N, C-alpha and C positions, 0 to 999 in steps of 0.2 A: 776118295776117287768118287768119282760119279762115270753118270752110264746119262745117254741122247738115247730118245727114243725116237726111233722116226718109220717112218711105214705110206701107204694112199690114202689110209679115213683118214680125211679128217676128225673124227667123230671118235674115235680108237685113242689117236693124241693126243687133247684136251684137255682130259688128268697130269700129265705131265708134260708140261712149260718148259721152256727152255731159253736162258735170257738174249740168245745165239740165235734166234726165230728160226727164218731159211736160209738156206745152207747149200753151196753147190760143193761137192771134193768131188775127185777121179773116181772115174766107173769100176761100179767091182764085181761081182756077181750076182753078192747079198738083193741091191740098188735094182741091177737089171732084174731078179726076184721080182719083187716090189711098182717094179713100172710095166710088165707083163702082164705080173695078176691085174691093175688094180684100172692095164686097159679091157683090163675079162672081166671086169666086175665084179672082182675077189678081192677082198679086203685085205691088208693083208702089215703087219708090224715089225720094229725086228728094233734090235738095241745097239749100240756103240760106245764103250767105254771107249771113257774124256782119259787116258795115260797121257802124261805131259812131256811131246818130244823129247824135253832134252834125258831118257828112260827109252831111249831106244836100241843104246846100243847092250843093253842092259834089261835079262830072265826077270820079265815080271811076271806071274804067278798071280799077284794082287787085284791082276788085271782079268783074270780068270775068272775067278775070287766074285769079282762084280758086277761080273758081264752069272756066272749061274745064278747070281743070287737072285739078279733085275731077271731072269730067265721066271723065277720061282714065282716073284711075286707078278710078275701078268702074267702068270694065268693057273698060277693057284699048286703048281708039283713042287713033288722033295725032292730036293735035291741037295747031295750033298756035298761039301764043302770041306769041310773041316783037315783028310786029306792035303791038302791044298797052302792050310796055316806054315806048317814048318813051313817050308821054302819061300812064301811069303813073308816068312821071319825073314829066314839065311837072303835073300831080294831086297832088301829093305838094309838091312845090314852090310850087305857090299856098296851099296848105296851113299848110306851117312857113309862110311870111309872113302870115298869117294872127294866126299863135300868136305872131310876134316882136314884132306894133305891139300884143297886145290880151289886157297881164297876167290878168284875172281872166277871158278866156277857154282863157286857156295857162293856168292853173292846176286850171282845172274842167278841164281835157283831160286835164291829169297824170296829176291823181287819180283820171278814168272807168279811163286807158289804166296805174292798177298794180289797179286794182282787178281790172280786166282778168287782169291779168298773174299776182294770187292766182289768180285760179276755175283759167286755163288749168295752172298749177301744180297742183295740188288733181287735178284733170284728170289729170295726167298722172301724179302718186306723186308727187310729186317735194316734199310734205310731213306731215304727219302727217293727211290730207284733210280732209273735211269737219266734225271740231271744232276743228279752229285756224280757224273763223268761229264758232263757239261756244265760247259764257262759258262759265270753269272751273266740271266737274260737269253740262253739257250744258241742249239747250233742255230752259225747264219748259213742267211738261205744260200744256193750256188753265186744268185749275182751279187752279193752284199761279200761272198768272197772279192770275185771276178773283179767289182769295182774295188776291194783292198788292194789288189794285183796291180790295180791298172794306175790303181795310183801311188803303188810302192814302184810299176818304173816308171812312170812320169815323173817323183823325184830322182830319182838316178840318171836319167836322164837330162835334166835339169839341176842338178850336181846339186840339190838338195840333202838335208836330211827326213827321212822317211815321217813318219807323224809316226805319232801315238794311238795304235788302236784304238784303242782304254779312256782316249782325250777325248 
């Protein structure tokens, strides 16, 4: 389980990279505080636990542990988390039991975890970087995509078979 570090002062955030880049999420009190503190020249930062969306139906104490460890890491404070460990283990056992009884859910979770691991590996520089996620030759421009769409639609109108974009 990872955390995303966010804030209103880029120099505070520079040691904490994210493969996600800049993202927009629905507003919350913490984001409002970051915004208004920044407008008044007061630097701030926060952390958000990256809890997989398929866990929202479960209590997930590991997220609290991860956030508290993040606070400790960012501030140098000693934040005890050992009392959360038994509840975290219990919750993870419950999730594992749900996976055993539902092959479809287990398949989806495995795919999501593999995708997360790949993104994490890219962030850590383990592989070739973001190019690992793009087709060979790079990502097409908007104009190239539009041209391919127009060609495809034209071929449909003429009753031709669409051309293979890789040929």
